[in-house]
PQR file with spaces between the fields and no chain letter, atoms N, CA, C, O and H, PARSE charges and radii, in Angstrom:
ATOM       1  N    MET     1     287.811  178.603  125.306 -0.4000 1.5000
ATOM       2  CA   MET     1     287.790  177.955  124.030 -0.0000 2.0000
ATOM       3  C    MET     1     289.183  178.138  123.362  0.5500 1.7000
ATOM       4  O    MET     1     289.670  179.251  123.165 -0.5500 1.4000
ATOM       5  N    VAL     2     289.760  177.030  123.047 -0.4000 1.5000
ATOM       6  CA   VAL     2     291.087  177.033  122.448 -0.0000 2.0000
ATOM       7  C    VAL     2     290.993  176.782  120.940  0.5500 1.7000
ATOM       8  O    VAL     2     290.373  175.811  120.508 -0.5500 1.4000
ATOM       9  H    VAL     2     289.365  176.125  123.208  0.4000 1.0000
ATOM      10  N    THR     3     291.600  177.647  120.155 -0.4000 1.5000
ATOM      11  CA   THR     3     291.609  177.434  118.720 -0.0000 2.0000
ATOM      12  C    THR     3     292.980  177.024  118.274  0.5500 1.7000
ATOM      13  O    THR     3     293.973  177.450  118.864 -0.5500 1.4000
ATOM      14  H    THR     3     292.104  178.436  120.506  0.4000 1.0000
ATOM      15  N    ARG     4     293.067  176.203  117.243 -0.4000 1.5000
ATOM      16  CA   ARG     4     294.334  175.772  116.694 -0.0000 2.0000
ATOM      17  C    ARG     4     294.650  176.607  115.485  0.5500 1.7000
ATOM      18  O    ARG     4     293.828  176.787  114.586 -0.5500 1.4000
ATOM      19  H    ARG     4     292.260  175.857  116.764  0.4000 1.0000
ATOM      20  N    ARG     5     295.853  177.108  115.487 -0.4000 1.5000
ATOM      21  CA   ARG     5     296.321  177.863  114.319 -0.0000 2.0000
ATOM      22  C    ARG     5     297.218  177.001  113.474  0.5500 1.7000
ATOM      23  O    ARG     5     298.029  176.230  113.988 -0.5500 1.4000
ATOM      24  H    ARG     5     296.520  176.962  116.218  0.4000 1.0000
ATOM      25  N    ALA     6     297.068  177.135  112.176 -0.4000 1.5000
ATOM      26  CA   ALA     6     297.935  176.388  111.276 -0.0000 2.0000
ATOM      27  C    ALA     6     299.376  176.923  111.391  0.5500 1.7000
ATOM      28  O    ALA     6     299.589  178.133  111.462 -0.5500 1.4000
ATOM      29  H    ALA     6     296.410  177.761  111.758  0.4000 1.0000
ATOM      30  N    THR     7     300.316  176.051  111.408 -0.4000 1.5000
ATOM      31  CA   THR     7     301.687  176.501  111.481 -0.0000 2.0000
ATOM      32  C    THR     7     302.133  176.989  110.114  0.5500 1.7000
ATOM      33  O    THR     7     301.493  176.721  109.097 -0.5500 1.4000
ATOM      34  H    THR     7     300.144  175.068  111.351  0.4000 1.0000
ATOM      35  N    THR     8     303.223  177.696  110.113 -0.4000 1.5000
ATOM      36  CA   THR     8     303.747  178.213  108.850 -0.0000 2.0000
ATOM      37  C    THR     8     304.099  177.090  107.921  0.5500 1.7000
ATOM      38  O    THR     8     303.837  177.162  106.720 -0.5500 1.4000
ATOM      39  H    THR     8     303.743  177.914  110.939  0.4000 1.0000
ATOM      40  N    SER     9     304.697  176.046  108.467 -0.4000 1.5000
ATOM      41  CA   SER     9     305.092  174.930  107.594 -0.0000 2.0000
ATOM      42  C    SER     9     303.900  174.244  106.948  0.5500 1.7000
ATOM      43  O    SER     9     303.985  173.824  105.794 -0.5500 1.4000
ATOM      44  H    SER     9     304.910  175.988  109.442  0.4000 1.0000
ATOM      45  N    SER    10     302.816  174.124  107.653 -0.4000 1.5000
ATOM      46  CA   SER    10     301.645  173.467  107.072 -0.0000 2.0000
ATOM      47  C    SER    10     301.017  174.326  105.992  0.5500 1.7000
ATOM      48  O    SER    10     300.472  173.809  105.017 -0.5500 1.4000
ATOM      49  H    SER    10     302.747  174.465  108.590  0.4000 1.0000
ATOM      50  N    ARG    11     301.092  175.618  106.163 -0.4000 1.5000
ATOM      51  CA   ARG    11     300.576  176.522  105.102 -0.0000 2.0000
ATOM      52  C    ARG    11     301.458  176.474  103.869  0.5500 1.7000
ATOM      53  O    ARG    11     300.974  176.510  102.738 -0.5500 1.4000
ATOM      54  H    ARG    11     301.535  176.038  106.955  0.4000 1.0000
ATOM      55  N    VAL    12     302.766  176.391  104.107 -0.4000 1.5000
ATOM      56  CA   VAL    12     303.698  176.292  102.981 -0.0000 2.0000
ATOM      57  C    VAL    12     303.439  174.997  102.191  0.5500 1.7000
ATOM      58  O    VAL    12     303.401  175.008  100.961 -0.5500 1.4000
ATOM      59  H    VAL    12     303.159  176.362  105.026  0.4000 1.0000
ATOM      60  N    VAL    13     303.265  173.910  102.901 -0.4000 1.5000
ATOM      61  CA   VAL    13     302.978  172.624  102.248 -0.0000 2.0000
ATOM      62  C    VAL    13     301.680  172.705  101.483  0.5500 1.7000
ATOM      63  O    VAL    13     301.609  172.210  100.358 -0.5500 1.4000
ATOM      64  H    VAL    13     303.295  173.901  103.900  0.4000 1.0000
ATOM      65  N    THR    14     300.644  173.312  102.045 -0.4000 1.5000
ATOM      66  CA   THR    14     299.344  173.428  101.375 -0.0000 2.0000
ATOM      67  C    THR    14     299.475  174.259  100.092  0.5500 1.7000
ATOM      68  O    THR    14     298.921  173.901   99.052 -0.5500 1.4000
ATOM      69  H    THR    14     300.701  173.715  102.959  0.4000 1.0000
ATOM      70  N    VAL    15     300.207  175.360  100.177 -0.4000 1.5000
ATOM      71  CA   VAL    15     300.400  176.209   98.977 -0.0000 2.0000
ATOM      72  C    VAL    15     301.189  175.428   97.904  0.5500 1.7000
ATOM      73  O    VAL    15     300.841  175.493   96.725 -0.5500 1.4000
ATOM      74  H    VAL    15     300.657  175.651  101.022  0.4000 1.0000
ATOM      75  N    LEU    16     302.219  174.711   98.287 -0.4000 1.5000
ATOM      76  CA   LEU    16     303.000  173.929   97.347 -0.0000 2.0000
ATOM      77  C    LEU    16     302.164  172.877   96.650  0.5500 1.7000
ATOM      78  O    LEU    16     302.289  172.678   95.441 -0.5500 1.4000
ATOM      79  H    LEU    16     302.502  174.658   99.245  0.4000 1.0000
ATOM      80  N    VAL    17     301.304  172.195   97.413 -0.4000 1.5000
ATOM      81  CA   VAL    17     300.424  171.142   96.831 -0.0000 2.0000
ATOM      82  C    VAL    17     299.462  171.789   95.875  0.5500 1.7000
ATOM      83  O    VAL    17     299.245  171.237   94.796 -0.5500 1.4000
ATOM      84  H    VAL    17     301.202  172.357   98.395  0.4000 1.0000
ATOM      85  N    VAL    18     298.878  172.903   96.185 -0.4000 1.5000
ATOM      86  CA   VAL    18     297.953  173.584   95.304 -0.0000 2.0000
ATOM      87  C    VAL    18     298.681  173.994   94.028  0.5500 1.7000
ATOM      88  O    VAL    18     298.142  173.794   92.940 -0.5500 1.4000
ATOM      89  H    VAL    18     299.054  173.351   97.061  0.4000 1.0000
ATOM      90  N    ILE    19     299.844  174.541   94.114 -0.4000 1.5000
ATOM      91  CA   ILE    19     300.609  174.987   92.924 -0.0000 2.0000
ATOM      92  C    ILE    19     300.981  173.764   92.095  0.5500 1.7000
ATOM      93  O    ILE    19     300.905  173.812   90.867 -0.5500 1.4000
ATOM      94  H    ILE    19     300.282  174.704   94.998  0.4000 1.0000
ATOM      95  N    TRP    20     301.376  172.685   92.730 -0.4000 1.5000
ATOM      96  CA   TRP    20     301.708  171.417   92.061 -0.0000 2.0000
ATOM      97  C    TRP    20     300.509  170.935   91.209  0.5500 1.7000
ATOM      98  O    TRP    20     300.666  170.590   90.038 -0.5500 1.4000
ATOM      99  H    TRP    20     301.437  172.646   93.727  0.4000 1.0000
ATOM     100  N    LEU    21     299.338  170.919   91.811 -0.4000 1.5000
ATOM     101  CA   LEU    21     298.119  170.480   91.146 -0.0000 2.0000
ATOM     102  C    LEU    21     297.713  171.456   90.001  0.5500 1.7000
ATOM     103  O    LEU    21     297.256  171.020   88.944 -0.5500 1.4000
ATOM     104  H    LEU    21     299.210  171.199   92.763  0.4000 1.0000
ATOM     105  N    LEU    22     297.883  172.735   90.225 -0.4000 1.5000
ATOM     106  CA   LEU    22     297.587  173.715   89.155 -0.0000 2.0000
ATOM     107  C    LEU    22     298.505  173.545   87.962  0.5500 1.7000
ATOM     108  O    LEU    22     298.060  173.705   86.825 -0.5500 1.4000
ATOM     109  H    LEU    22     298.254  173.089   91.084  0.4000 1.0000
ATOM     110  N    ILE    23     299.765  173.226   88.181 -0.4000 1.5000
ATOM     111  CA   ILE    23     300.698  172.944   87.111 -0.0000 2.0000
ATOM     112  C    ILE    23     300.239  171.686   86.352  0.5500 1.7000
ATOM     113  O    ILE    23     300.257  171.666   85.121 -0.5500 1.4000
ATOM     114  H    ILE    23     300.127  173.096   89.104  0.4000 1.0000
ATOM     115  N    GLY    24     299.845  170.678   87.059 -0.4000 1.5000
ATOM     116  CA   GLY    24     299.326  169.488   86.416 -0.0000 2.0000
ATOM     117  C    GLY    24     298.043  169.709   85.614  0.5500 1.7000
ATOM     118  O    GLY    24     297.836  169.111   84.558 -0.5500 1.4000
ATOM     119  H    GLY    24     299.831  170.694   88.058  0.4000 1.0000
ATOM     120  N    LEU    25     297.188  170.586   86.149 -0.4000 1.5000
ATOM     121  CA   LEU    25     295.996  170.951   85.448 -0.0000 2.0000
ATOM     122  C    LEU    25     296.314  171.702   84.152  0.5500 1.7000
ATOM     123  O    LEU    25     295.654  171.486   83.135 -0.5500 1.4000
ATOM     124  H    LEU    25     297.356  171.072   87.007  0.4000 1.0000
ATOM     125  N    ALA    26     297.317  172.578   84.182 -0.4000 1.5000
ATOM     126  CA   ALA    26     297.779  173.271   82.999 -0.0000 2.0000
ATOM     127  C    ALA    26     298.321  172.315   81.970  0.5500 1.7000
ATOM     128  O    ALA    26     298.054  172.464   80.777 -0.5500 1.4000
ATOM     129  H    ALA    26     297.853  172.753   85.008  0.4000 1.0000
ATOM     130  N    ALA    27     299.099  171.307   82.426 -0.4000 1.5000
ATOM     131  CA   ALA    27     299.638  170.334   81.493 -0.0000 2.0000
ATOM     132  C    ALA    27     298.518  169.529   80.813  0.5500 1.7000
ATOM     133  O    ALA    27     298.589  169.271   79.611 -0.5500 1.4000
ATOM     134  H    ALA    27     299.316  171.186   83.395  0.4000 1.0000
ATOM     135  N    ALA    28     297.483  169.131   81.575 -0.4000 1.5000
ATOM     136  CA   ALA    28     296.388  168.402   81.015 -0.0000 2.0000
ATOM     137  C    ALA    28     295.609  169.231   80.016  0.5500 1.7000
ATOM     138  O    ALA    28     295.138  168.716   79.002 -0.5500 1.4000
ATOM     139  H    ALA    28     297.425  169.340   82.551  0.4000 1.0000
ATOM     140  N    ALA    29     295.475  170.500   80.300 -0.4000 1.5000
ATOM     141  CA   ALA    29     294.743  171.434   79.381 -0.0000 2.0000
ATOM     142  C    ALA    29     295.570  171.616   78.109  0.5500 1.7000
ATOM     143  O    ALA    29     295.007  171.647   77.014 -0.5500 1.4000
ATOM     144  H    ALA    29     295.858  170.919   81.123  0.4000 1.0000
ATOM     145  N    GLN    30     296.905  171.737   78.232 -0.4000 1.5000
ATOM     146  CA   GLN    30     297.746  171.893   77.025 -0.0000 2.0000
ATOM     147  C    GLN    30     297.713  170.671   76.136  0.5500 1.7000
ATOM     148  O    GLN    30     297.900  170.790   74.925 -0.5500 1.4000
ATOM     149  H    GLN    30     297.362  171.712   79.121  0.4000 1.0000
ATOM     150  N    ARG    31     297.483  169.506   76.701 -0.4000 1.5000
ATOM     151  CA   ARG    31     297.388  168.257   75.913 -0.0000 2.0000
ATOM     152  C    ARG    31     295.953  167.999   75.447  0.5500 1.7000
ATOM     153  O    ARG    31     295.666  166.926   74.916 -0.5500 1.4000
ATOM     154  H    ARG    31     297.332  169.410   77.685  0.4000 1.0000
ATOM     155  N    ASN    32     295.075  168.936   75.632 -0.4000 1.5000
ATOM     156  CA   ASN    32     293.660  168.863   75.190 -0.0000 2.0000
ATOM     157  C    ASN    32     292.921  167.663   75.789  0.5500 1.7000
ATOM     158  O    ASN    32     292.069  167.072   75.125 -0.5500 1.4000
ATOM     159  H    ASN    32     295.309  169.808   76.064  0.4000 1.0000
ATOM     160  N    TYR    33     293.235  167.300   77.021 -0.4000 1.5000
ATOM     161  CA   TYR    33     292.526  166.184   77.646 -0.0000 2.0000
ATOM     162  C    TYR    33     291.106  166.552   78.067  0.5500 1.7000
ATOM     163  O    TYR    33     290.307  165.671   78.385 -0.5500 1.4000
ATOM     164  H    TYR    33     293.927  167.779   77.560  0.4000 1.0000
ATOM     165  N    PHE    34     290.787  167.842   78.071 -0.4000 1.5000
ATOM     166  CA   PHE    34     289.450  168.266   78.466 -0.0000 2.0000
ATOM     167  C    PHE    34     288.535  168.474   77.240  0.5500 1.7000
ATOM     168  O    PHE    34     287.356  168.792   77.392 -0.5500 1.4000
ATOM     169  H    PHE    34     291.436  168.558   77.812  0.4000 1.0000
ATOM     170  N    ALA    35     289.086  168.293   76.032 -0.4000 1.5000
ATOM     171  CA   ALA    35     288.274  168.481   74.840 -0.0000 2.0000
ATOM     172  C    ALA    35     287.488  167.222   74.534  0.5500 1.7000
ATOM     173  O    ALA    35     287.962  166.117   74.798 -0.5500 1.4000
ATOM     174  H    ALA    35     290.044  168.035   75.908  0.4000 1.0000
ATOM     175  N    GLY    36     286.284  167.374   73.976 -0.4000 1.5000
ATOM     176  CA   GLY    36     285.478  166.260   73.613 -0.0000 2.0000
ATOM     177  C    GLY    36     284.605  165.838   74.801  0.5500 1.7000
ATOM     178  O    GLY    36     284.796  166.259   75.941 -0.5500 1.4000
ATOM     179  H    GLY    36     285.899  168.272   73.761  0.4000 1.0000
ATOM     180  N    SER    37     283.643  164.987   74.463 -0.4000 1.5000
ATOM     181  CA   SER    37     282.682  164.582   75.486 -0.0000 2.0000
ATOM     182  C    SER    37     282.825  163.068   75.814  0.5500 1.7000
ATOM     183  O    SER    37     282.096  162.571   76.673 -0.5500 1.4000
ATOM     184  H    SER    37     283.487  164.646   73.536  0.4000 1.0000
ATOM     185  N    ASP    38     283.700  162.366   75.183 -0.4000 1.5000
ATOM     186  CA   ASP    38     283.879  160.944   75.443 -0.0000 2.0000
ATOM     187  C    ASP    38     284.718  160.720   76.682  0.5500 1.7000
ATOM     188  O    ASP    38     285.941  160.852   76.641 -0.5500 1.4000
ATOM     189  H    ASP    38     284.292  162.770   74.485  0.4000 1.0000
ATOM     190  N    ALA    39     284.078  160.386   77.767 -0.4000 1.5000
ATOM     191  CA   ALA    39     284.779  160.183   79.040 -0.0000 2.0000
ATOM     192  C    ALA    39     285.003  158.672   79.262  0.5500 1.7000
ATOM     193  O    ALA    39     284.298  158.041   80.050 -0.5500 1.4000
ATOM     194  H    ALA    39     283.084  160.279   77.800  0.4000 1.0000
ATOM     195  N    THR    40     285.966  158.125   78.575 -0.4000 1.5000
ATOM     196  CA   THR    40     286.310  156.724   78.745 -0.0000 2.0000
ATOM     197  C    THR    40     287.155  156.573   79.972  0.5500 1.7000
ATOM     198  O    THR    40     287.675  157.541   80.527 -0.5500 1.4000
ATOM     199  H    THR    40     286.539  158.638   77.935  0.4000 1.0000
ATOM     200  N    CYS    41     287.282  155.321   80.387 -0.4000 1.5000
ATOM     201  CA   CYS    41     288.097  155.008   81.576 -0.0000 2.0000
ATOM     202  C    CYS    41     289.553  155.428   81.343  0.5500 1.7000
ATOM     203  O    CYS    41     290.190  155.982   82.238 -0.5500 1.4000
ATOM     204  H    CYS    41     286.860  154.534   79.937  0.4000 1.0000
ATOM     205  N    ALA    42     290.073  155.167   80.150 -0.4000 1.5000
ATOM     206  CA   ALA    42     291.466  155.510   79.860 -0.0000 2.0000
ATOM     207  C    ALA    42     291.665  157.045   79.821  0.5500 1.7000
ATOM     208  O    ALA    42     292.669  157.544   80.329 -0.5500 1.4000
ATOM     209  H    ALA    42     289.555  154.717   79.422  0.4000 1.0000
ATOM     210  N    LYS    43     290.767  157.751   79.256 -0.4000 1.5000
ATOM     211  CA   LYS    43     290.885  159.225   79.160 -0.0000 2.0000
ATOM     212  C    LYS    43     290.820  159.859   80.523  0.5500 1.7000
ATOM     213  O    LYS    43     291.651  160.706   80.850 -0.5500 1.4000
ATOM     214  H    LYS    43     289.952  157.345   78.844  0.4000 1.0000
ATOM     215  N    VAL    44     289.854  159.472   81.325 -0.4000 1.5000
ATOM     216  CA   VAL    44     289.725  160.031   82.691 -0.0000 2.0000
ATOM     217  C    VAL    44     290.950  159.682   83.530  0.5500 1.7000
ATOM     218  O    VAL    44     291.470  160.528   84.258 -0.5500 1.4000
ATOM     219  H    VAL    44     289.178  158.784   81.059  0.4000 1.0000
ATOM     220  N    GLY    45     291.405  158.449   83.431 -0.4000 1.5000
ATOM     221  CA   GLY    45     292.550  157.987   84.214 -0.0000 2.0000
ATOM     222  C    GLY    45     293.852  158.737   83.802  0.5500 1.7000
ATOM     223  O    GLY    45     294.660  159.126   84.646 -0.5500 1.4000
ATOM     224  H    GLY    45     290.983  157.762   82.840  0.4000 1.0000
ATOM     225  N    THR    46     294.015  158.920   82.470 -0.4000 1.5000
ATOM     226  CA   THR    46     295.231  159.627   82.013 -0.0000 2.0000
ATOM     227  C    THR    46     295.148  161.073   82.437  0.5500 1.7000
ATOM     228  O    THR    46     296.161  161.639   82.846 -0.5500 1.4000
ATOM     229  H    THR    46     293.359  158.604   81.785  0.4000 1.0000
ATOM     230  N    THR    47     293.992  161.695   82.358 -0.4000 1.5000
ATOM     231  CA   THR    47     293.848  163.081   82.803 -0.0000 2.0000
ATOM     232  C    THR    47     294.180  163.231   84.304  0.5500 1.7000
ATOM     233  O    THR    47     294.927  164.131   84.688 -0.5500 1.4000
ATOM     234  H    THR    47     293.168  161.234   82.025  0.4000 1.0000
ATOM     235  N    LEU    48     293.634  162.369   85.121 -0.4000 1.5000
ATOM     236  CA   LEU    48     293.889  162.462   86.536 -0.0000 2.0000
ATOM     237  C    LEU    48     295.377  162.235   86.907  0.5500 1.7000
ATOM     238  O    LEU    48     295.929  162.927   87.762 -0.5500 1.4000
ATOM     239  H    LEU    48     293.027  161.638   84.809  0.4000 1.0000
ATOM     240  N    VAL    49     296.002  161.251   86.241 -0.4000 1.5000
ATOM     241  CA   VAL    49     297.387  160.983   86.496 -0.0000 2.0000
ATOM     242  C    VAL    49     298.255  162.166   86.051  0.5500 1.7000
ATOM     243  O    VAL    49     299.223  162.516   86.727 -0.5500 1.4000
ATOM     244  H    VAL    49     295.554  160.689   85.547  0.4000 1.0000
ATOM     245  N    THR    50     297.912  162.774   84.926 -0.4000 1.5000
ATOM     246  CA   THR    50     298.623  163.925   84.437 -0.0000 2.0000
ATOM     247  C    THR    50     298.552  165.093   85.437  0.5500 1.7000
ATOM     248  O    THR    50     299.547  165.776   85.683 -0.5500 1.4000
ATOM     249  H    THR    50     297.126  162.490   84.377  0.4000 1.0000
ATOM     250  N    ILE    51     297.361  165.304   86.005 -0.4000 1.5000
ATOM     251  CA   ILE    51     297.201  166.396   86.975 -0.0000 2.0000
ATOM     252  C    ILE    51     298.030  166.083   88.228  0.5500 1.7000
ATOM     253  O    ILE    51     298.705  166.967   88.755 -0.5500 1.4000
ATOM     254  H    ILE    51     296.553  164.749   85.805  0.4000 1.0000
ATOM     255  N    VAL    52     297.984  164.856   88.698 -0.4000 1.5000
ATOM     256  CA   VAL    52     298.721  164.502   89.927 -0.0000 2.0000
ATOM     257  C    VAL    52     300.207  164.535   89.655  0.5500 1.7000
ATOM     258  O    VAL    52     300.963  164.834   90.579 -0.5500 1.4000
ATOM     259  H    VAL    52     297.435  164.138   88.270  0.4000 1.0000
ATOM     260  N    ALA    53     300.679  164.253   88.468 -0.4000 1.5000
ATOM     261  CA   ALA    53     302.108  164.269   88.169 -0.0000 2.0000
ATOM     262  C    ALA    53     302.652  165.699   88.181  0.5500 1.7000
ATOM     263  O    ALA    53     303.846  165.901   88.403 -0.5500 1.4000
ATOM     264  H    ALA    53     300.065  164.010   87.717  0.4000 1.0000
ATOM     265  N    GLY    54     301.801  166.681   87.947 -0.4000 1.5000
ATOM     266  CA   GLY    54     302.169  168.090   88.093 -0.0000 2.0000
ATOM     267  C    GLY    54     303.323  168.476   87.247  0.5500 1.7000
ATOM     268  O    GLY    54     303.316  168.222   86.043 -0.5500 1.4000
ATOM     269  H    GLY    54     300.831  166.517   87.767  0.4000 1.0000
ATOM     270  N    PRO    55     304.370  169.113   87.856 -0.5600 1.5000
ATOM     271  CA   PRO    55     305.545  169.580   87.096  0.2800 2.0000
ATOM     272  C    PRO    55     306.337  168.495   86.403  0.5500 1.7000
ATOM     273  O    PRO    55     307.087  168.779   85.468 -0.5500 1.4000
ATOM     274  N    LEU    56     306.190  167.279   86.834 -0.4000 1.5000
ATOM     275  CA   LEU    56     306.944  166.183   86.194 -0.0000 2.0000
ATOM     276  C    LEU    56     306.578  166.072   84.700  0.5500 1.7000
ATOM     277  O    LEU    56     307.359  165.556   83.900 -0.5500 1.4000
ATOM     278  H    LEU    56     305.581  167.048   87.593  0.4000 1.0000
ATOM     279  N    ASN    57     305.385  166.561   84.340 -0.4000 1.5000
ATOM     280  CA   ASN    57     305.006  166.571   82.915 -0.0000 2.0000
ATOM     281  C    ASN    57     305.951  167.399   82.093  0.5500 1.7000
ATOM     282  O    ASN    57     306.150  167.100   80.916 -0.5500 1.4000
ATOM     283  H    ASN    57     304.751  166.980   84.990  0.4000 1.0000
ATOM     284  N    TYR    58     306.541  168.425   82.658 -0.4000 1.5000
ATOM     285  CA   TYR    58     307.386  169.319   81.923 -0.0000 2.0000
ATOM     286  C    TYR    58     308.855  168.892   81.892  0.5500 1.7000
ATOM     287  O    TYR    58     309.687  169.531   81.248 -0.5500 1.4000
ATOM     288  H    TYR    58     306.379  168.668   83.615  0.4000 1.0000
ATOM     289  N    VAL    59     309.157  167.809   82.595 -0.4000 1.5000
ATOM     290  CA   VAL    59     310.517  167.284   82.543 -0.0000 2.0000
ATOM     291  C    VAL    59     310.534  165.879   81.837  0.5500 1.7000
ATOM     292  O    VAL    59     311.486  165.107   81.953 -0.5500 1.4000
ATOM     293  H    VAL    59     308.481  167.290   83.118  0.4000 1.0000
ATOM     294  N    GLY    60     309.468  165.619   81.135 -0.4000 1.5000
ATOM     295  CA   GLY    60     309.454  164.400   80.289 -0.0000 2.0000
ATOM     296  C    GLY    60     308.443  163.348   80.664  0.5500 1.7000
ATOM     297  O    GLY    60     308.253  162.410   79.889 -0.5500 1.4000
ATOM     298  H    GLY    60     308.695  166.246   81.041  0.4000 1.0000
ATOM     299  N    ALA    61     307.792  163.438   81.782 -0.4000 1.5000
ATOM     300  CA   ALA    61     306.800  162.438   82.164 -0.0000 2.0000
ATOM     301  C    ALA    61     305.556  162.603   81.259  0.5500 1.7000
ATOM     302  O    ALA    61     305.065  163.715   81.067 -0.5500 1.4000
ATOM     303  H    ALA    61     307.946  164.200   82.411  0.4000 1.0000
ATOM     304  N    ASN    62     305.075  161.515   80.728 -0.4000 1.5000
ATOM     305  CA   ASN    62     303.874  161.566   79.901 -0.0000 2.0000
ATOM     306  C    ASN    62     303.029  160.327   80.340  0.5500 1.7000
ATOM     307  O    ASN    62     302.975  159.319   79.636 -0.5500 1.4000
ATOM     308  H    ASN    62     305.474  160.612   80.884  0.4000 1.0000
ATOM     309  N    PRO    63     302.394  160.439   81.488 -0.5600 1.5000
ATOM     310  CA   PRO    63     301.674  159.263   81.988  0.2800 2.0000
ATOM     311  C    PRO    63     300.463  158.938   81.145  0.5500 1.7000
ATOM     312  O    PRO    63     299.742  159.832   80.701 -0.5500 1.4000
ATOM     313  N    LYS    64     300.245  157.658   80.926 -0.4000 1.5000
ATOM     314  CA   LYS    64     299.108  157.157   80.195 -0.0000 2.0000
ATOM     315  C    LYS    64     298.486  155.988   80.979  0.5500 1.7000
ATOM     316  O    LYS    64     299.209  155.174   81.552 -0.5500 1.4000
ATOM     317  H    LYS    64     300.831  156.932   81.287  0.4000 1.0000
ATOM     318  N    ILE    65     297.201  155.910   81.001 -0.4000 1.5000
ATOM     319  CA   ILE    65     296.495  154.855   81.684 -0.0000 2.0000
ATOM     320  C    ILE    65     295.713  154.064   80.572  0.5500 1.7000
ATOM     321  O    ILE    65     295.051  154.643   79.712 -0.5500 1.4000
ATOM     322  H    ILE    65     296.614  156.571   80.535  0.4000 1.0000
ATOM     323  N    ASP    66     295.833  152.753   80.649 -0.4000 1.5000
ATOM     324  CA   ASP    66     295.131  151.872   79.719 -0.0000 2.0000
ATOM     325  C    ASP    66     294.276  150.961   80.541  0.5500 1.7000
ATOM     326  O    ASP    66     294.796  150.143   81.299 -0.5500 1.4000
ATOM     327  H    ASP    66     296.371  152.282   81.348  0.4000 1.0000
ATOM     328  N    CYS    67     292.976  151.077   80.416 -0.4000 1.5000
ATOM     329  CA   CYS    67     292.134  150.181   81.169 -0.0000 2.0000
ATOM     330  C    CYS    67     291.036  149.657   80.291  0.5500 1.7000
ATOM     331  O    CYS    67     290.636  150.323   79.337 -0.5500 1.4000
ATOM     332  H    CYS    67     292.553  151.742   79.800  0.4000 1.0000
ATOM     333  N    GLU    68     290.545  148.499   80.583 -0.4000 1.5000
ATOM     334  CA   GLU    68     289.482  147.883   79.838 -0.0000 2.0000
ATOM     335  C    GLU    68     288.350  147.525   80.746  0.5500 1.7000
ATOM     336  O    GLU    68     288.537  146.836   81.749 -0.5500 1.4000
ATOM     337  H    GLU    68     290.871  147.957   81.358  0.4000 1.0000
ATOM     338  N    ALA    69     287.166  147.992   80.399 -0.4000 1.5000
ATOM     339  CA   ALA    69     285.997  147.642   81.185 -0.0000 2.0000
ATOM     340  C    ALA    69     285.515  146.243   80.744  0.5500 1.7000
ATOM     341  O    ALA    69     285.641  145.884   79.573 -0.5500 1.4000
ATOM     342  H    ALA    69     287.015  148.552   79.584  0.4000 1.0000
ATOM     343  N    PRO    70     284.981  145.482   81.658 -0.5600 1.5000
ATOM     344  CA   PRO    70     284.480  144.165   81.348  0.2800 2.0000
ATOM     345  C    PRO    70     283.314  144.296   80.314  0.5500 1.7000
ATOM     346  O    PRO    70     282.484  145.201   80.412 -0.5500 1.4000
ATOM     347  N    GLN    71     283.285  143.408   79.372 -0.4000 1.5000
ATOM     348  CA   GLN    71     282.217  143.417   78.375 -0.0000 2.0000
ATOM     349  C    GLN    71     281.111  142.444   78.821  0.5500 1.7000
ATOM     350  O    GLN    71     281.389  141.381   79.375 -0.5500 1.4000
ATOM     351  H    GLN    71     283.959  142.673   79.293  0.4000 1.0000
ATOM     352  N    PRO    72     279.849  142.835   78.567 -0.5600 1.5000
ATOM     353  CA   PRO    72     278.763  141.955   78.935  0.2800 2.0000
ATOM     354  C    PRO    72     278.807  140.679   78.089  0.5500 1.7000
ATOM     355  O    PRO    72     279.248  140.683   76.940 -0.5500 1.4000
ATOM     356  N    SER    73     278.322  139.560   78.716 -0.4000 1.5000
ATOM     357  CA   SER    73     278.308  138.304   78.011 -0.0000 2.0000
ATOM     358  C    SER    73     277.209  138.324   76.991  0.5500 1.7000
ATOM     359  O    SER    73     276.228  139.055   77.128 -0.5500 1.4000
ATOM     360  H    SER    73     277.964  139.557   79.650  0.4000 1.0000
ATOM     361  N    ARG    74     277.373  137.515   75.961 -0.4000 1.5000
ATOM     362  CA   ARG    74     276.362  137.453   74.852 -0.0000 2.0000
ATOM     363  C    ARG    74     275.436  136.293   75.071  0.5500 1.7000
ATOM     364  O    ARG    74     274.530  136.066   74.269 -0.5500 1.4000
ATOM     365  H    ARG    74     278.169  136.921   75.849  0.4000 1.0000
């Protein structure tokens, strides 16, 4: 039975990605994106993009998502 071991470089990349996302999570928390219970499309999208942007939030990036859900016909 042969097992595959993760290489050092793949572990480093994994750790860097986790740190990147944790920094983005901290930025979203500092902007109070988790406060309140209204989960609109724009708020969820902005929160997710802020988390993915990670450290870029601290060098000036302020991602915003604007989306409109289709309205039912009358």
